Every structure is written in C-alpha cells, then in structure tokens.
C-alpha positions, 0 to 999 in steps of 0.5 A: 033384082034386074038391077043387080044381076044384068050388070053383074052378068055383063061385067062378069061376061066382059071380064071373062072375055078379057082373061081368055084374051090375056091367056091366049095371046100369052100362049101364043106369044109364049113370053112374057112382056110388059105391054098394056095388052097384058096387063091383068088390070085390064079384067078389072076394067073391063068388069067394070065398063060391063057393069056400066053397060049392064046398068045402061042396058037396064035404064034404056032398054028394059 
C-alpha cells in the first residue's frame, strides 16, 4: 500500500507547488509570456519527479 501512497503523495505535492508557483508568477507579472517557466507541462514533469522521489523514499528509507 505504501508503494502506491507515498509516490502519489510526493507527486501531487510537487505538482501542487509548481502549479502555485506558475499561478503566483503570472499574477505578479500580469502578462503572458512564452518563457519556459510559464509552461504548464512543468506541472506534469514535477509530478513525475515527485513519483520518482516517492519510490526512492520507499526503497531506501522505509
């Protein structure tokens, strides 16, 4: 069960942090930019990184 829960938790946390970061940055700049930091695909990338971190957490620390 922890092999599903921890990667999902880590992935969702990383994705939420990135989504809030993109939202806050757009709110401050009040403009649309084609800069790579505004790319919404970064949310998926952060989710995948979080899942990998969760699996590493289980394999090495649990």
